[in-house]
C-alpha positions in Angstrom: -26.3 -5.0 -1.4 -25.6 -3.1 1.8 -24.5 0.4 0.8 -23.8 1.2 4.4 -20.7 -0.8 4.0 -19.3 1.7 1.5 -17.6 5.0 2.3 -16.5 7.0 -0.7 -13.3 9.0 -0.6 -15.2 12.2 -1.4 -15.7 14.6 1.5 -12.1 15.4 2.2 -9.0 14.0 3.9 -10.2 14.6 7.4 -6.8 14.6 9.0 -5.0 16.8 6.4 -3.2 19.8 7.7 -4.6 23.2 6.6 -1.7 23.9 4.2 -2.2 20.5 2.5 -6.0 20.2 2.4 -6.3 20.4 -1.4 -6.4 17.1 -3.4 -5.4 16.8 -7.0 -7.8 15.1 -9.4 -5.3 14.9 -12.3 -1.8 16.1 -13.1 0.2 15.8 -16.3 3.9 15.9 -16.6 3.9 19.6 -17.3 2.2 20.2 -13.9 4.7 18.1 -12.1 7.5 20.0 -13.8 6.2 23.3 -12.5 7.2 22.1 -9.0 10.8 22.3 -10.1 10.6 25.8 -11.6 10.5 27.7 -8.3 14.2 28.5 -8.2 16.6 28.2 -5.2 18.8 25.3 -4.0 17.9 21.7 -4.5 15.9 20.0 -1.8 17.9 17.0 -0.5 15.8 14.0 0.7 17.1 10.9 2.4 14.8 7.9 2.1 15.0 5.1 4.6 13.3 1.8 4.3 13.9 -0.8 7.1 13.8 -3.8 4.9 15.1 -4.8 1.4 12.0 -6.9 0.8 9.5 -5.5 -1.7 5.8 -5.5 -0.8 3.1 -2.8 -1.0 4.9 0.0 0.9 8.0 -0.4 -1.3 5.9 -0.3 -4.5 4.5 3.0 -3.3 8.0 4.3 -2.6 9.2 3.2 -6.0 6.3 5.2 -7.6 7.6 8.3 -5.7 11.1 7.6 -6.9 9.9 7.7 -10.5 8.4 11.2 -10.0 11.4 12.8 -8.3 13.1 13.7 -11.6 10.3 16.3 -12.1 11.3 18.0 -8.8 14.5 19.9 -8.4 15.9 17.7 -5.6 18.6 15.2 -4.8 17.6 11.8 -3.4 19.7 9.4 -1.3 18.2 6.0 -0.4 19.1 4.0 2.7 17.9 0.4 2.8 19.3 -3.1 3.4 21.2 -4.6 0.5 18.7 -5.5 -2.2 19.2 -6.0 -5.9 15.7 -4.7 -6.6 16.1 -1.5 -4.5 19.5 -0.9 -6.1 18.2 -1.4 -9.6 15.2 1.0 -9.0 17.5 3.6 -7.6 19.9 3.4 -10.5 17.0 3.7 -13.0 15.8 6.8 -11.2 19.3 8.3 -10.7 19.2 8.1 -7.0 22.2 7.3 -4.8 21.8 3.9 -3.0 23.5 3.4 0.4 23.1 -0.1 1.9 22.6 -0.2 5.7 22.1 -3.0 8.2 18.6 -4.6 8.2 16.4 -3.7 11.2 15.8 -6.8 13.3 13.0 -5.7 15.6 9.3 -6.7 16.0 6.6 -6.5 18.6 7.2 -9.0 21.3 6.5 -9.7 25.0 9.5 -12.0 25.2 12.2 -10.2 27.3 15.1 -12.1 25.6 13.9 -11.2 22.1 13.2 -7.7 23.2 16.9 -7.3 24.3 18.1 -8.7 20.9 15.8 -6.3 19.1 17.1 -3.3 21.2 20.7 -4.2 20.4 19.8 -4.4 16.7 18.2 -1.0 16.9 21.2 0.5 18.7 23.6 -0.7 16.1 21.4 0.6 13.3 20.9 4.0 15.0 24.7 4.6 15.1 25.0 3.6 11.4 22.1 5.7 10.2 23.0 8.7 12.3 26.4 8.8 10.8 25.1 8.5 7.3 22.4 11.2 7.8 25.0 13.6 9.3 27.2 13.2 6.2 24.3 13.8 3.8 22.8 16.8 5.8 19.3 16.4 4.1 16.4 18.8 4.2 14.1 15.9 5.0 14.3 12.2 6.0 11.5 10.2 4.4 10.9 7.1 6.6 8.9 4.7 4.6 7.5 2.5 7.4 6.6 3.0 11.0 9.6 1.0 12.1 11.8 3.0 9.8 10.3 6.2 11.2 11.1 5.2 14.8 14.8 4.6 13.9 15.0 7.8 11.8 13.5 9.9 14.5 15.9 8.6 17.1 18.9 8.8 14.7 18.2 12.5 14.2 17.8 13.5 17.8 19.7 16.7 18.4 19.3 17.9 14.9 16.6 20.1 13.2 16.1 17.7 10.4 12.4 17.0 9.9 11.3 13.3 9.6 8.4 12.3 7.5 6.6 9.3 8.9 4.9 7.6 6.0 2.2 5.5 7.6 1.3 2.3 5.7 0.3 0.3 8.7 -2.4 0.0 11.3 -0.5 -0.6 14.5 -1.6 -3.6 16.6 -3.0 -3.2 20.1 0.2 -3.3 22.2 1.8 -1.2 24.9 4.6 -0.4 22.5 2.1 1.1 20.0 1.3 3.9 22.5 5.0 4.6 22.9 5.4 4.8 19.1 2.6 7.3 18.9 4.2 9.4 21.7 7.5 9.4 19.8 5.8 10.5 16.6 3.9 13.5 18.0 6.3 14.8 20.7 9.4 15.1 18.7 8.3 18.4 17.1 10.2 17.6 14.0 7.9 15.0 12.6 5.4 15.2 9.8 3.0 12.4 9.0 1.5 11.1 5.8 -1.1 8.3 6.0 -2.3 6.2 3.1 -6.0 6.4 4.2 -8.3 8.1 6.6 -8.6 4.7 8.4 -4.8 4.6 8.9 -4.7 8.2 10.1 -7.5 7.6 12.6 -5.9 4.5 14.0 -2.7 6.4 14.5 -3.8 9.7 16.0 -7.5 9.4 16.5 -7.2 8.6 20.2 -4.6 11.3 20.9 -5.6 14.7 22.4 -5.8 17.6 20.0 -2.7 19.3 21.4 -0.7 16.2 20.7 -2.0 15.8 17.1 -1.1 19.5 16.4 2.6 18.8 17.1 2.9 16.4 14.1 0.8 17.7 11.2 -0.8 14.8 9.3 -1.9 14.6 5.7 -3.8 11.8 4.0 -2.6 10.9 0.6 -4.2 7.8 -1.0 -1.9 5.6 -2.9 -2.1 5.8 -6.7 -2.1 3.2 -9.5 -0.5 3.6 -12.9 -3.5 3.2 -15.3 -1.2 2.9 -18.3 0.4 -0.3 -16.9 -2.8 -1.6 -15.3 -5.2 -1.3 -18.2 -8.1 -3.2 -19.7 -6.2 -4.7 -22.7 -6.4 -8.4 -22.1 -4.3 -9.6 -25.1 -1.7 -11.1 -22.8 -4.2 -13.2 -20.8 -4.3 -16.3 -23.1 -0.6 -16.8 -23.0 -0.5 -16.4 -19.3 -3.3 -18.9 -18.8 -1.6 -21.4 -21.0 1.6 -21.0 -19.0 -0.1 -21.9 -15.7 -2.2 -24.7 -17.3 -5.6 -23.0 -17.4 -7.9 -21.8 -20.1 -10.7 -19.3 -20.6 -13.3 -21.8 -19.6 -12.3 -21.7 -15.9 -13.7 -19.1 -13.5 -10.5 -17.7 -12.1 -10.6 -16.2 -8.6 -7.4 -14.5 -7.4 -6.1 -13.6 -3.9 -3.0 -11.5 -4.4 -0.3 -10.2 -2.0 1.9 -11.2 0.8 1.0 -14.7 2.1 0.4 -14.1 5.8 -2.5 -14.9 8.2 -3.8 -11.3 8.2 -4.7 -11.6 4.5 -7.3 -14.3 5.2 -6.2 -17.0 2.6 -7.3 -19.8 4.9 -10.9 -18.6 5.3 -11.2 -18.1 1.5 -10.0 -21.6 0.8 -12.6 -23.0 3.3 -15.3 -20.8 1.8 -14.6 -22.0 -1.7 -14.3 -25.7 -0.9 -18.0 -26.6 -1.0 -18.5 -24.3 -4.1 -15.7 -26.0 -6.0 -17.4 -29.4 -5.4 -20.9 -28.3 -6.4 -22.0 -25.0 -8.2 -18.5 -23.8 -9.1 -16.8 -26.9 -10.4 -15.1 -24.9 -13.1 -13.7 -22.5 -10.5 -10.0 -22.1 -9.8 -8.3 -20.1 -7.0 -5.0 -18.5 -7.9 -2.9 -17.7 -4.8 -0.3 -15.2 -5.8 2.5 -13.8 -3.6 5.3 -14.9 -1.3 5.6 -15.8 2.3 8.1 -13.1 3.4 8.2 -12.5 7.2 8.0 -14.3 10.6 6.0 -17.5 10.4 4.6 -16.9 7.0 6.2 -20.0 5.5 4.5 -22.1 8.0 1.2 -20.4 7.1 1.8 -21.2 3.5 2.3 -24.9 4.3 -0.9 -24.8 6.4 -2.8 -23.5 3.3 -1.5 -26.3 1.2 -2.4 -28.9 3.8 -5.9 -27.5 4.2 -6.5 -27.6 0.4 -5.5 -31.3 0.5 -7.6 -32.0 3.5 -10.6 -30.4 1.8 -10.0 -32.4 -1.4 -9.6 -29.3 -3.7 -5.8 -29.4 -4.3 -6.4 -29.5 -8.1 -8.5 -26.4 -8.0 -6.0 -24.2 -6.1 -2.8 -22.9 -7.8 0.0 -21.6 -5.6 1.8 -19.4 -8.1 4.3 -17.5 -6.0 5.3 -14.0 -7.1 4.0 -13.1 -10.6 3.9 -10.1 -12.9 0.8 -8.4 -11.4 -0.3 -6.3 -14.4 -0.5 -9.5 -16.5 -2.1 -11.6 -13.7 -4.9 -9.0 -13.1 -6.0 -9.3 -16.7 -6.2 -13.1 -16.4 -8.5 -13.0 -13.4 -12.3 -13.0 -13.4 -12.5 -11.6 -9.9 -10.1 -10.5 -7.2 -10.9 -11.3 -3.5 -9.5 -9.4 -0.6 -10.2 -10.9 2.8 -7.8 -9.1 5.1 -8.6 -8.7 8.8 -7.1 -5.2 8.6 -6.1 -3.3 5.5 -4.6 0.2 5.7 -5.3 0.8 2.0 -5.4 -2.1 -0.4 -3.3 -1.2 -3.4 -4.1 -4.6 -5.0 -7.7 -3.4 -5.2 -7.0 -0.3 -7.2 -4.7 -2.4 -9.5 -7.5 -4.9 -10.2 -10.1 -2.1 -10.7 -7.8 -0.3 -13.1 -7.4 -3.6 -15.0 -11.2 -4.0 -15.4 -11.3 -6.9 -13.0 -14.3 -7.0 -10.6 -13.3 -7.0 -6.9 -14.9 -8.6 -3.8 -13.5 -7.3 -0.5 -14.1 -7.4 3.2 -15.5 -4.1 4.5 -12.6 -3.0 6.7 -10.4 0.1 7.1 -9.0 1.7 4.0 -11.0 -0.7 1.7 -14.1 1.3 2.6 -12.4 4.4 1.0 -11.7 2.6 -2.3 -14.7 0.3 -3.0 -18.3 1.6 -3.3 -20.5 -1.4 -2.6 -22.4 -2.6 -5.6 -21.0 0.3 -7.7 -17.2 -0.2 -8.2 -17.1 -3.6 -6.4 -18.8 -5.9 -3.9 -18.3 -5.8 -0.2 -19.0 -8.3 2.6 -18.6 -8.0 6.4 -15.5 -9.8 7.6 -16.3 -13.4 8.5 -19.6 -13.4 6.5 -18.7 -16.3 4.3 -22.3 -16.7 3.1 -22.2 -13.2 1.5 -18.7 -13.9 0.1 -20.0 -17.1 -1.5 -23.1 -15.3 -2.9 -20.9 -12.6 -4.4 -18.6 -15.0 -6.1 -21.5 -17.1 -7.5 -23.2 -13.9 -8.8 -20.1 -12.9 -10.7 -19.6 -16.4 -12.1 -23.1 -16.4 -13.6 -23.9 -12.7 -14.4 -21.9 -11.2 -17.2 -23.7 -7.9 -17.0 -22.8 -7.5 -13.3 -19.1 -8.2 -14.1 -19.1 -5.6 -16.9 -20.8 -3.0 -14.8 -18.4 -3.4 -11.9 -15.4 -3.5 -14.2 -16.4 -0.2 -15.9 -17.2 1.6 -12.7 -14.0 0.3 -11.0 -11.8 1.6 -13.8 -13.5 5.0 -13.7 -13.1 5.2 -9.9 -9.3 4.6 -10.1 -9.0 7.2 -13.0 -10.9 9.8 -11.0 -9.6 9.3 -7.5 -6.6 7.0 -7.3 -4.5 7.8 -10.3 -0.7 7.6 -9.9 -0.2 11.1 -11.3 -2.5 12.6 -8.7 -0.7 10.7 -6.0 2.7 11.7 -7.2 1.7 15.4 -7.5 0.5 15.5 -3.9 3.7 13.9 -2.5 5.9 16.2 -4.5 3.9 19.2 -3.2 4.6 18.0 0.3 8.3 17.7 -0.4 8.5 21.1 -2.0 7.1 22.7 1.2 10.3 21.7 3.1 12.5 24.0 0.9 10.2 27.0 1.1 9.3 26.6 -2.6 5.7 25.5 -2.1 3.9 26.4 -5.4 0.7 28.3 -5.3 -2.0 25.5 -5.8 -4.1 27.8 -8.0 -1.2 28.2 -10.5 -1.1 24.6 -11.8 -3.3 22.3 -9.8 -7.0 21.7 -10.0 -8.6 21.4 -6.6 -11.4 19.0 -5.9 -13.5 17.9 -2.9 -11.8 14.5 -2.7 
């Protein structure tokens, strides 16, 4: 194994601001509650998400919602009409305010650009009106697109806007303009989900520009009580999807889109499924949600048929991920870029070995040949070798499963993640707790 592919998270969040440079290794509910015992008026936070669809960024936001009750604050959520968003807000006693969905994407087409700009203008008026009525201490914009709109909607106010960076921006002239908007406002603060995401956003900016928008890296967390190693539910799930314990089950989980590399995985597995891995099955889990993703899903099905492995690939659509993870023998992540890779920590917490492309935030999660196996993007020979090794070596599977679970518990727990986000929120009301009072600092 090539250990040069692995970069542990230890060593510090390189882009964290001085006042937020301490990480939390663990935090119980009593420690979270201490954030709300500082006195003073409630902090009011307006959350804005540009879409009502639920994917990785929204799952992270929902984890924040579940922790807000421990902080003395009031939360209002702006998002397009969504039953799931509304249900989560109701569960966590947050006010939900439906707003128009943002219809804007990167494009070089002048007609589409005009349509997008009109959509943004309409939404700006709507969001500005709502924010002025709420008068929050902070606007948490949960995506880069949401942050652009929130920053423009609050022009002329002193309301700080938190840009929560889940994405690595594409190489595009508009990306440069987005970065300029983020750092030049003077009201913005940035949280990135990984050092890779932070570097991609501000790494090429001069130091004076970076200093105008303090940036903290907070790795996403995984709830290890939900994602656990109890596999009692696996047999019933396998029966439901028509499989049994004799199959070697490989999963690729998440949004179905070309960036996730499903097509390359299918092509890599085809010769194995016909020879050394005849008992193998690929479980494709997730939905085609945006742009041309539905066409990409049809391409995957057509390719499976062309390669003669239709019976060995199951397109399962959205599933209950904690149950699914327990039914897999291995999770594969083959993304061309991956800001973090929440699905990796979910699998690792479940005791499921992971095989992943060595890109971006993945390098901060997986230690090669310790808590998972890495391969260079496009190296299908190593990907095949890793899968065959896991299919034949039970000791390797057990070793990776134990180390993966331990890594999530030590570095990527949901409580640690929630504690750091709540500390960030508390700073906006001047009630920042002394970290030595209730938090254990580490070198993470």
